[in-house]
PDB file of N, CA, C and O in Angstrom:
ATOM      1  N   MET A   1       6.450   7.385 264.924  1.00  0.00           N
ATOM      2  CA  MET A   1       7.872   7.793 265.118  1.00  0.00           C
ATOM      3  C   MET A   1       8.371   7.861 266.438  1.00  0.00           C
ATOM      4  O   MET A   1       7.790   8.712 267.112  1.00  0.00           O
ATOM      5  N   LYS A   2       9.332   7.187 267.067  1.00  0.00           N
ATOM      6  CA  LYS A   2       9.780   7.236 268.510  1.00  0.00           C
ATOM      7  C   LYS A   2      10.631   8.362 268.493  1.00  0.00           C
ATOM      8  O   LYS A   2      11.264   8.893 267.580  1.00  0.00           O
ATOM      9  N   ASN A   3      10.485   8.672 269.981  1.00  0.00           N
ATOM     10  CA  ASN A   3      11.405   9.908 270.473  1.00  0.00           C
ATOM     11  C   ASN A   3      12.322   9.427 270.929  1.00  0.00           C
ATOM     12  O   ASN A   3      12.139   8.300 271.389  1.00  0.00           O
ATOM     13  N   PRO A   4      13.767  10.036 271.033  1.00  0.00           N
ATOM     14  CA  PRO A   4      14.863   9.399 271.503  1.00  0.00           C
ATOM     15  C   PRO A   4      14.880   9.854 272.890  1.00  0.00           C
ATOM     16  O   PRO A   4      14.566  10.985 273.262  1.00  0.00           O
ATOM     17  N   PRO A   5      15.287   8.844 273.661  1.00  0.00           N
ATOM     18  CA  PRO A   5      15.177   8.758 275.187  1.00  0.00           C
ATOM     19  C   PRO A   5      16.032  10.142 275.643  1.00  0.00           C
ATOM     20  O   PRO A   5      17.120  10.389 275.121  1.00  0.00           O
ATOM     21  N   SER A   6      15.588  10.793 276.402  1.00  0.00           N
ATOM     22  CA  SER A   6      16.128  12.049 277.062  1.00  0.00           C
ATOM     23  C   SER A   6      17.198  11.495 278.185  1.00  0.00           C
ATOM     24  O   SER A   6      17.119  10.384 278.707  1.00  0.00           O
ATOM     25  N   ASP A   7      18.217  12.478 278.458  1.00  0.00           N
ATOM     26  CA  ASP A   7      19.102  12.212 279.392  1.00  0.00           C
ATOM     27  C   ASP A   7      18.899  11.995 280.555  1.00  0.00           C
ATOM     28  O   ASP A   7      19.758  11.474 281.267  1.00  0.00           O
ATOM     29  N   GLU A   8      17.626  12.379 281.026  1.00  0.00           N
ATOM     30  CA  GLU A   8      17.215  12.237 282.237  1.00  0.00           C
ATOM     31  C   GLU A   8      16.691  10.808 282.455  1.00  0.00           C
ATOM     32  O   GLU A   8      16.961  10.260 283.524  1.00  0.00           O
ATOM     33  N   SER A   9      16.002  10.196 281.580  1.00  0.00           N
ATOM     34  CA  SER A   9      15.392   8.817 281.422  1.00  0.00           C
ATOM     35  C   SER A   9      16.243   7.789 281.484  1.00  0.00           C
ATOM     36  O   SER A   9      15.750   6.669 281.615  1.00  0.00           O
ATOM     37  N   THR A  10      17.699   7.932 281.404  1.00  0.00           N
ATOM     38  CA  THR A  10      18.610   7.008 281.240  1.00  0.00           C
ATOM     39  C   THR A  10      19.707   7.386 282.445  1.00  0.00           C
ATOM     40  O   THR A  10      20.715   6.705 282.634  1.00  0.00           O
ATOM     41  N   SER A  11      19.400   8.449 283.153  1.00  0.00           N
ATOM     42  CA  SER A  11      20.187   8.685 284.470  1.00  0.00           C
ATOM     43  C   SER A  11      20.766   7.328 285.378  1.00  0.00           C
ATOM     44  O   SER A  11      20.354   6.179 285.217  1.00  0.00           O
ATOM     45  N   ASP A  12      21.522   7.629 286.086  1.00  0.00           N
ATOM     46  CA  ASP A  12      22.071   6.608 286.807  1.00  0.00           C
ATOM     47  C   ASP A  12      21.171   6.006 287.822  1.00  0.00           C
ATOM     48  O   ASP A  12      21.510   5.012 288.465  1.00  0.00           O
ATOM     49  N   THR A  13      19.838   6.695 287.996  1.00  0.00           N
ATOM     50  CA  THR A  13      19.133   6.436 289.128  1.00  0.00           C
ATOM     51  C   THR A  13      18.078   5.081 288.793  1.00  0.00           C
ATOM     52  O   THR A  13      17.421   4.480 289.643  1.00  0.00           O
ATOM     53  N   GLN A  14      18.117   4.787 287.309  1.00  0.00           N
ATOM     54  CA  GLN A  14      17.312   3.911 286.724  1.00  0.00           C
ATOM     55  C   GLN A  14      18.105   2.527 286.349  1.00  0.00           C
ATOM     56  O   GLN A  14      17.558   1.444 286.139  1.00  0.00           O
ATOM     57  N   LYS A  15      19.240   2.742 286.317  1.00  0.00           N
ATOM     58  CA  LYS A  15      20.173   1.497 286.115  1.00  0.00           C
ATOM     59  C   LYS A  15      20.076   0.569 287.056  1.00  0.00           C
ATOM     60  O   LYS A  15      19.923   1.102 288.155  1.00  0.00           O
ATOM     61  N   LYS A  16      20.096  -0.465 287.097  1.00  0.00           N
ATOM     62  CA  LYS A  16      20.410  -1.535 288.093  1.00  0.00           C
ATOM     63  C   LYS A  16      21.693  -1.798 288.322  1.00  0.00           C
ATOM     64  O   LYS A  16      22.505  -1.706 287.401  1.00  0.00           O
ATOM     65  N   VAL A  17      22.071  -2.169 289.595  1.00  0.00           N
ATOM     66  CA  VAL A  17      23.417  -2.597 290.229  1.00  0.00           C
ATOM     67  C   VAL A  17      23.718  -3.976 289.815  1.00  0.00           C
ATOM     68  O   VAL A  17      23.026  -4.940 290.142  1.00  0.00           O
ATOM     69  N   SER A  18      24.750  -4.037 289.100  1.00  0.00           N
ATOM     70  CA  SER A  18      25.446  -5.079 288.508  1.00  0.00           C
ATOM     71  C   SER A  18      25.976  -6.128 289.831  1.00  0.00           C
ATOM     72  O   SER A  18      26.083  -5.712 290.985  1.00  0.00           O
ATOM     73  N   VAL A  19      26.249  -7.428 289.449  1.00  0.00           N
ATOM     74  CA  VAL A  19      26.691  -8.378 290.172  1.00  0.00           C
ATOM     75  C   VAL A  19      28.053  -8.000 290.673  1.00  0.00           C
ATOM     76  O   VAL A  19      28.303  -8.149 291.869  1.00  0.00           O
ATOM     77  N   LYS A  20      29.025  -7.482 289.780  1.00  0.00           N
ATOM     78  CA  LYS A  20      30.170  -6.811 290.189  1.00  0.00           C
ATOM     79  C   LYS A  20      30.262  -5.767 291.134  1.00  0.00           C
ATOM     80  O   LYS A  20      31.135  -5.768 292.001  1.00  0.00           O
ATOM     81  N   ASP A  21      29.263  -4.716 291.003  1.00  0.00           N
ATOM     82  CA  ASP A  21      28.738  -3.681 291.830  1.00  0.00           C
ATOM     83  C   ASP A  21      28.882  -4.276 293.104  1.00  0.00           C
ATOM     84  O   ASP A  21      29.650  -3.961 294.013  1.00  0.00           O
ATOM     85  N   ILE A  22      27.799  -5.435 293.032  1.00  0.00           N
ATOM     86  CA  ILE A  22      27.187  -5.793 294.424  1.00  0.00           C
ATOM     87  C   ILE A  22      28.508  -6.236 295.250  1.00  0.00           C
ATOM     88  O   ILE A  22      28.745  -5.782 296.369  1.00  0.00           O
ATOM     89  N   LEU A  23      29.433  -7.265 294.520  1.00  0.00           N
ATOM     90  CA  LEU A  23      30.236  -7.742 295.086  1.00  0.00           C
ATOM     91  C   LEU A  23      31.513  -6.815 295.639  1.00  0.00           C
ATOM     92  O   LEU A  23      32.280  -7.254 296.497  1.00  0.00           O
ATOM     93  N   GLN A  24      31.641  -5.622 295.113  1.00  0.00           N
ATOM     94  CA  GLN A  24      32.604  -4.830 295.167  1.00  0.00           C
ATOM     95  C   GLN A  24      32.025  -4.023 296.507  1.00  0.00           C
ATOM     96  O   GLN A  24      32.753  -3.944 297.497  1.00  0.00           O
ATOM     97  N   SER A  25      30.821  -3.484 296.512  1.00  0.00           N
ATOM     98  CA  SER A  25      30.403  -2.861 297.734  1.00  0.00           C
ATOM     99  C   SER A  25      30.415  -3.985 298.988  1.00  0.00           C
ATOM    100  O   SER A  25      30.720  -3.564 300.103  1.00  0.00           O
ATOM    101  N   VAL A  26      30.172  -5.038 298.863  1.00  0.00           N
ATOM    102  CA  VAL A  26      30.273  -5.847 299.915  1.00  0.00           C
ATOM    103  C   VAL A  26      31.681  -6.012 300.469  1.00  0.00           C
ATOM    104  O   VAL A  26      31.806  -5.980 301.693  1.00  0.00           O
ATOM    105  N   PHE A  27      32.881  -6.204 299.609  1.00  0.00           N
ATOM    106  CA  PHE A  27      34.048  -6.195 300.152  1.00  0.00           C
ATOM    107  C   PHE A  27      34.469  -5.176 300.741  1.00  0.00           C
ATOM    108  O   PHE A  27      35.243  -5.231 301.697  1.00  0.00           O
ATOM    109  N   ALA A  28      33.982  -4.048 300.212  1.00  0.00           N
ATOM    110  CA  ALA A  28      34.359  -2.637 300.607  1.00  0.00           C
ATOM    111  C   ALA A  28      33.751  -2.433 302.061  1.00  0.00           C
ATOM    112  O   ALA A  28      34.417  -2.322 303.090  1.00  0.00           O
ATOM    113  N   ALA A  29      32.595  -2.410 301.977  1.00  0.00           N
ATOM    114  CA  ALA A  29      31.658  -2.603 303.250  1.00  0.00           C
ATOM    115  C   ALA A  29      32.471  -3.591 304.377  1.00  0.00           C
ATOM    116  O   ALA A  29      32.580  -3.239 305.551  1.00  0.00           O
ATOM    117  N   ALA A  30      32.881  -4.537 303.999  1.00  0.00           N
ATOM    118  CA  ALA A  30      33.617  -5.411 305.119  1.00  0.00           C
ATOM    119  C   ALA A  30      34.662  -4.648 305.462  1.00  0.00           C
ATOM    120  O   ALA A  30      34.787  -4.385 306.658  1.00  0.00           O
ATOM    121  N   LEU A  31      35.610  -4.140 304.530  1.00  0.00           N
ATOM    122  CA  LEU A  31      36.868  -3.439 305.150  1.00  0.00           C
ATOM    123  C   LEU A  31      36.642  -2.118 305.503  1.00  0.00           C
ATOM    124  O   LEU A  31      37.616  -1.565 306.015  1.00  0.00           O
ATOM    125  N   GLY A  32      35.523  -1.378 305.362  1.00  0.00           N
ATOM    126  CA  GLY A  32      35.107  -0.424 305.885  1.00  0.00           C
ATOM    127  C   GLY A  32      35.654   0.994 305.065  1.00  0.00           C
ATOM    128  O   GLY A  32      35.815   2.085 305.613  1.00  0.00           O
ATOM    129  N   VAL A  33      35.872   0.723 303.759  1.00  0.00           N
ATOM    130  CA  VAL A  33      36.259   1.598 302.823  1.00  0.00           C
ATOM    131  C   VAL A  33      35.184   2.067 301.720  1.00  0.00           C
ATOM    132  O   VAL A  33      35.537   2.565 300.651  1.00  0.00           O
ATOM    133  N   GLN A  34      33.951   1.877 302.050  1.00  0.00           N
ATOM    134  CA  GLN A  34      32.828   2.031 300.987  1.00  0.00           C
ATOM    135  C   GLN A  34      32.973   3.654 300.752  1.00  0.00           C
ATOM    136  O   GLN A  34      32.981   4.456 301.686  1.00  0.00           O
ATOM    137  N   SER A  35      33.084   4.006 299.399  1.00  0.00           N
ATOM    138  CA  SER A  35      32.960   5.408 299.143  1.00  0.00           C
ATOM    139  C   SER A  35      31.411   5.715 299.243  1.00  0.00           C
ATOM    140  O   SER A  35      30.507   4.926 298.966  1.00  0.00           O
ATOM    141  N   SER A  36      31.246   7.381 299.821  1.00  0.00           N
ATOM    142  CA  SER A  36      29.878   7.498 299.666  1.00  0.00           C
ATOM    143  C   SER A  36      29.254   7.714 298.265  1.00  0.00           C
ATOM    144  O   SER A  36      28.034   7.869 298.212  1.00  0.00           O
ATOM    145  N   LYS A  37      29.977   7.739 297.139  1.00  0.00           N
ATOM    146  CA  LYS A  37      29.194   7.631 295.754  1.00  0.00           C
ATOM    147  C   LYS A  37      28.636   6.125 295.744  1.00  0.00           C
ATOM    148  O   LYS A  37      27.494   5.872 295.359  1.00  0.00           O
ATOM    149  N   ASN A  38      29.418   5.273 296.139  1.00  0.00           N
ATOM    150  CA  ASN A  38      29.202   3.799 295.951  1.00  0.00           C
ATOM    151  C   ASN A  38      27.793   3.247 296.624  1.00  0.00           C
ATOM    152  O   ASN A  38      26.895   2.521 296.197  1.00  0.00           O
ATOM    153  N   ARG A  39      28.059   4.040 298.075  1.00  0.00           N
ATOM    154  CA  ARG A  39      27.248   3.870 299.230  1.00  0.00           C
ATOM    155  C   ARG A  39      25.574   4.518 298.565  1.00  0.00           C
ATOM    156  O   ARG A  39      24.490   3.935 298.534  1.00  0.00           O
ATOM    157  N   ASP A  40      25.862   5.610 298.199  1.00  0.00           N
ATOM    158  CA  ASP A  40      24.458   6.329 297.641  1.00  0.00           C
ATOM    159  C   ASP A  40      23.757   5.406 296.390  1.00  0.00           C
ATOM    160  O   ASP A  40      22.566   5.096 296.374  1.00  0.00           O
ATOM    161  N   ARG A  41      24.776   5.028 295.325  1.00  0.00           N
ATOM    162  CA  ARG A  41      24.197   4.310 294.526  1.00  0.00           C
ATOM    163  C   ARG A  41      23.487   3.128 294.919  1.00  0.00           C
ATOM    164  O   ARG A  41      22.353   2.925 294.484  1.00  0.00           O
ATOM    165  N   ASP A  42      24.137   2.209 295.821  1.00  0.00           N
ATOM    166  CA  ASP A  42      23.501   0.902 296.388  1.00  0.00           C
ATOM    167  C   ASP A  42      22.102   1.217 297.114  1.00  0.00           C
ATOM    168  O   ASP A  42      21.157   0.429 297.085  1.00  0.00           O
ATOM    169  N   PHE A  43      22.077   2.486 297.782  1.00  0.00           N
ATOM    170  CA  PHE A  43      20.632   2.349 298.551  1.00  0.00           C
ATOM    171  C   PHE A  43      19.653   2.911 297.568  1.00  0.00           C
ATOM    172  O   PHE A  43      18.526   2.416 297.607  1.00  0.00           O
ATOM    173  N   LYS A  44      19.879   3.852 296.699  1.00  0.00           N
ATOM    174  CA  LYS A  44      18.968   4.336 295.670  1.00  0.00           C
ATOM    175  C   LYS A  44      18.498   3.193 294.579  1.00  0.00           C
ATOM    176  O   LYS A  44      17.314   3.078 294.264  1.00  0.00           O
ATOM    177  N   GLN A  45      19.543   2.354 294.028  1.00  0.00           N
ATOM    178  CA  GLN A  45      19.299   1.255 292.907  1.00  0.00           C
ATOM    179  C   GLN A  45      19.395  -0.051 293.291  1.00  0.00           C
ATOM    180  O   GLN A  45      18.929  -0.994 292.652  1.00  0.00           O
ATOM    181  N   GLY A  46      20.082  -0.135 294.479  1.00  0.00           N
ATOM    182  CA  GLY A  46      20.064  -1.974 294.947  1.00  0.00           C
ATOM    183  C   GLY A  46      18.749  -2.280 295.444  1.00  0.00           C
ATOM    184  O   GLY A  46      17.892  -1.452 295.750  1.00  0.00           O
ATOM    185  N   ASN A  47      18.628  -3.885 295.517  1.00  0.00           N
ATOM    186  CA  ASN A  47      17.723  -4.508 296.410  1.00  0.00           C
ATOM    187  C   ASN A  47      18.564  -4.728 297.540  1.00  0.00           C
ATOM    188  O   ASN A  47      19.690  -5.223 297.510  1.00  0.00           O
ATOM    189  N   ILE A  48      17.727  -4.190 298.872  1.00  0.00           N
ATOM    190  CA  ILE A  48      18.443  -4.674 300.136  1.00  0.00           C
ATOM    191  C   ILE A  48      18.733  -6.140 300.321  1.00  0.00           C
ATOM    192  O   ILE A  48      19.790  -6.562 300.791  1.00  0.00           O
ATOM    193  N   GLY A  49      17.729  -6.888 299.922  1.00  0.00           N
ATOM    194  CA  GLY A  49      17.628  -8.201 300.072  1.00  0.00           C
ATOM    195  C   GLY A  49      19.025  -8.848 299.500  1.00  0.00           C
ATOM    196  O   GLY A  49      19.737  -9.635 300.123  1.00  0.00           O
ATOM    197  N   ILE A  50      19.274  -8.313 298.101  1.00  0.00           N
ATOM    198  CA  ILE A  50      20.517  -9.086 297.832  1.00  0.00           C
ATOM    199  C   ILE A  50      21.801  -8.643 298.295  1.00  0.00           C
ATOM    200  O   ILE A  50      22.731  -9.442 298.186  1.00  0.00           O
ATOM    201  N   PHE A  51      22.024  -7.487 298.805  1.00  0.00           N
ATOM    202  CA  PHE A  51      22.861  -6.776 299.577  1.00  0.00           C
ATOM    203  C   PHE A  51      23.173  -7.730 300.972  1.00  0.00           C
ATOM    204  O   PHE A  51      24.265  -8.184 301.316  1.00  0.00           O
ATOM    205  N   ILE A  52      21.888  -7.874 301.635  1.00  0.00           N
ATOM    206  CA  ILE A  52      21.917  -8.760 302.767  1.00  0.00           C
ATOM    207  C   ILE A  52      22.626 -10.210 302.401  1.00  0.00           C
ATOM    208  O   ILE A  52      23.620 -10.746 302.891  1.00  0.00           O
ATOM    209  N   ALA A  53      21.822 -10.591 301.458  1.00  0.00           N
ATOM    210  CA  ALA A  53      22.354 -12.165 301.281  1.00  0.00           C
ATOM    211  C   ALA A  53      23.547 -12.261 300.776  1.00  0.00           C
ATOM    212  O   ALA A  53      23.944 -13.426 300.821  1.00  0.00           O
ATOM    213  N   ALA A  54      24.570 -11.261 300.140  1.00  0.00           N
ATOM    214  CA  ALA A  54      25.736 -11.313 299.892  1.00  0.00           C
ATOM    215  C   ALA A  54      26.712 -10.969 301.082  1.00  0.00           C
ATOM    216  O   ALA A  54      27.860 -11.409 301.123  1.00  0.00           O
ATOM    217  N   GLY A  55      26.236 -10.251 301.927  1.00  0.00           N
ATOM    218  CA  GLY A  55      26.833 -10.034 303.177  1.00  0.00           C
ATOM    219  C   GLY A  55      27.012 -11.363 304.148  1.00  0.00           C
ATOM    220  O   GLY A  55      28.044 -11.720 304.716  1.00  0.00           O
ATOM    221  N   ILE A  56      25.804 -11.945 304.172  1.00  0.00           N
ATOM    222  CA  ILE A  56      25.718 -13.026 305.108  1.00  0.00           C
ATOM    223  C   ILE A  56      26.935 -13.948 304.278  1.00  0.00           C
ATOM    224  O   ILE A  56      27.875 -14.385 304.941  1.00  0.00           O
ATOM    225  N   LEU A  57      26.860 -14.207 302.833  1.00  0.00           N
ATOM    226  CA  LEU A  57      27.467 -15.123 302.229  1.00  0.00           C
ATOM    227  C   LEU A  57      28.910 -15.078 302.773  1.00  0.00           C
ATOM    228  O   LEU A  57      29.501 -15.916 303.454  1.00  0.00           O
ATOM    229  N   PHE A  58      29.413 -13.644 302.203  1.00  0.00           N
ATOM    230  CA  PHE A  58      30.798 -13.198 302.436  1.00  0.00           C
ATOM    231  C   PHE A  58      30.870 -13.771 304.055  1.00  0.00           C
ATOM    232  O   PHE A  58      31.602 -14.739 304.261  1.00  0.00           O
ATOM    233  N   THR A  59      30.338 -13.353 304.858  1.00  0.00           N
ATOM    234  CA  THR A  59      30.575 -13.607 306.434  1.00  0.00           C
ATOM    235  C   THR A  59      30.658 -15.086 306.341  1.00  0.00           C
ATOM    236  O   THR A  59      31.797 -15.520 306.515  1.00  0.00           O
ATOM    237  N   ALA A  60      29.950 -15.762 306.164  1.00  0.00           N
ATOM    238  CA  ALA A  60      30.264 -17.299 306.286  1.00  0.00           C
ATOM    239  C   ALA A  60      31.297 -17.853 305.761  1.00  0.00           C
ATOM    240  O   ALA A  60      31.961 -18.645 306.430  1.00  0.00           O
ATOM    241  N   LEU A  61      31.613 -17.560 304.530  1.00  0.00           N
ATOM    242  CA  LEU A  61      32.904 -17.849 303.746  1.00  0.00           C
ATOM    243  C   LEU A  61      34.277 -17.364 304.473  1.00  0.00           C
ATOM    244  O   LEU A  61      35.346 -17.964 304.364  1.00  0.00           O
ATOM    245  N   PHE A  62      34.041 -15.993 305.350  1.00  0.00           N
ATOM    246  CA  PHE A  62      35.156 -15.543 305.553  1.00  0.00           C
ATOM    247  C   PHE A  62      35.620 -16.438 306.885  1.00  0.00           C
ATOM    248  O   PHE A  62      36.755 -16.862 307.103  1.00  0.00           O
ATOM    249  N   ILE A  63      34.431 -16.610 307.715  1.00  0.00           N
ATOM    250  CA  ILE A  63      34.635 -17.358 309.011  1.00  0.00           C
ATOM    251  C   ILE A  63      35.146 -18.821 308.509  1.00  0.00           C
ATOM    252  O   ILE A  63      36.260 -19.183 308.890  1.00  0.00           O
ATOM    253  N   GLY A  64      34.474 -19.571 307.773  1.00  0.00           N
ATOM    254  CA  GLY A  64      35.068 -20.844 307.398  1.00  0.00           C
ATOM    255  C   GLY A  64      36.263 -20.671 306.651  1.00  0.00           C
ATOM    256  O   GLY A  64      36.798 -21.717 306.284  1.00  0.00           O
ATOM    257  N   GLY A  65      36.838 -19.547 306.323  1.00  0.00           N
ATOM    258  CA  GLY A  65      38.466 -19.477 305.614  1.00  0.00           C
ATOM    259  C   GLY A  65      39.232 -19.681 306.940  1.00  0.00           C
ATOM    260  O   GLY A  65      40.084 -20.543 307.155  1.00  0.00           O
ATOM    261  N   VAL A  66      38.726 -18.621 307.897  1.00  0.00           N
ATOM    262  CA  VAL A  66      39.605 -18.405 309.090  1.00  0.00           C
ATOM    263  C   VAL A  66      39.578 -19.763 310.050  1.00  0.00           C
ATOM    264  O   VAL A  66      40.524 -20.031 310.791  1.00  0.00           O
ATOM    265  N   ILE A  67      38.693 -20.375 309.977  1.00  0.00           N
ATOM    266  CA  ILE A  67      38.586 -21.761 310.878  1.00  0.00           C
ATOM    267  C   ILE A  67      39.547 -22.741 310.062  1.00  0.00           C
ATOM    268  O   ILE A  67      40.332 -23.413 310.731  1.00  0.00           O
ATOM    269  N   ALA A  68      39.554 -22.880 308.697  1.00  0.00           N
ATOM    270  CA  ALA A  68      40.168 -23.696 307.795  1.00  0.00           C
ATOM    271  C   ALA A  68      41.827 -23.298 308.270  1.00  0.00           C
ATOM    272  O   ALA A  68      42.700 -24.067 308.674  1.00  0.00           O
ATOM    273  N   VAL A  69      41.872 -22.173 308.108  1.00  0.00           N
ATOM    274  CA  VAL A  69      43.607 -21.609 308.368  1.00  0.00           C
ATOM    275  C   VAL A  69      43.767 -22.099 309.679  1.00  0.00           C
ATOM    276  O   VAL A  69      44.786 -22.777 309.814  1.00  0.00           O
ATOM    277  N   VAL A  70      43.115 -21.971 310.626  1.00  0.00           N
ATOM    278  CA  VAL A  70      43.472 -21.967 312.158  1.00  0.00           C
ATOM    279  C   VAL A  70      43.614 -23.816 312.303  1.00  0.00           C
ATOM    280  O   VAL A  70      44.551 -24.224 312.989  1.00  0.00           O
ATOM    281  N   GLN A  71      42.938 -24.565 311.831  1.00  0.00           N
ATOM    282  CA  GLN A  71      42.781 -25.887 311.778  1.00  0.00           C
ATOM    283  C   GLN A  71      44.180 -26.464 311.162  1.00  0.00           C
ATOM    284  O   GLN A  71      44.806 -27.346 311.751  1.00  0.00           O
ATOM    285  N   ALA A  72      44.612 -25.901 309.945  1.00  0.00           N
ATOM    286  CA  ALA A  72      45.657 -26.357 309.348  1.00  0.00           C
ATOM    287  C   ALA A  72      46.865 -26.024 310.218  1.00  0.00           C
ATOM    288  O   ALA A  72      47.718 -26.846 310.554  1.00  0.00           O
ATOM    289  N   VAL A  73      46.849 -24.754 310.543  1.00  0.00           N
ATOM    290  CA  VAL A  73      48.282 -24.142 311.584  1.00  0.00           C
ATOM    291  C   VAL A  73      48.036 -25.248 312.712  1.00  0.00           C
ATOM    292  O   VAL A  73      48.971 -26.043 312.809  1.00  0.00           O
ATOM    293  N   VAL A  74      47.116 -25.428 313.461  1.00  0.00           N
ATOM    294  CA  VAL A  74      46.944 -26.383 314.791  1.00  0.00           C
ATOM    295  C   VAL A  74      47.393 -27.749 314.397  1.00  0.00           C
ATOM    296  O   VAL A  74      47.945 -28.423 315.267  1.00  0.00           O
ATOM    297  N   SER A  75      47.223 -28.275 313.141  1.00  0.00           N
ATOM    298  CA  SER A  75      47.299 -29.592 313.079  1.00  0.00           C
ATOM    299  C   SER A  75      48.758 -29.809 312.575  1.00  0.00           C
ATOM    300  O   SER A  75      49.252 -30.923 312.405  1.00  0.00           O
ATOM    301  N   LEU A  76      49.494 -28.436 312.320  1.00  0.00           N
ATOM    302  CA  LEU A  76      51.288 -28.860 312.213  1.00  0.00           C
ATOM    303  C   LEU A  76      51.956 -29.094 313.132  1.00  0.00           C
ATOM    304  O   LEU A  76      53.025 -29.695 313.026  1.00  0.00           O
ATOM    305  N   ASN A  77      51.431 -28.634 314.342  1.00  0.00           N
ATOM    306  CA  ASN A  77      52.024 -28.811 315.492  1.00  0.00           C
ATOM    307  C   ASN A  77      51.744 -29.832 316.396  1.00  0.00           C
ATOM    308  O   ASN A  77      52.365 -29.905 317.456  1.00  0.00           O
TER     309      ASN A  77
END
């Protein structure tokens, strides 16, 4: 006979951070508007390597986007 899981074992500290949560955290961190609740969740549940990789990827895409926009504007003149 199995015992039902207690509320403590299924608490938020044992859940994995989803891809949506990672993207939301990276965007919020880039804008500087990350809530303390989400930041605490990321530090407790998240894998730092995933957040670093997502941050580097976001930064590279942002810089590439800025370069593309500048080149498009410069080529119009």
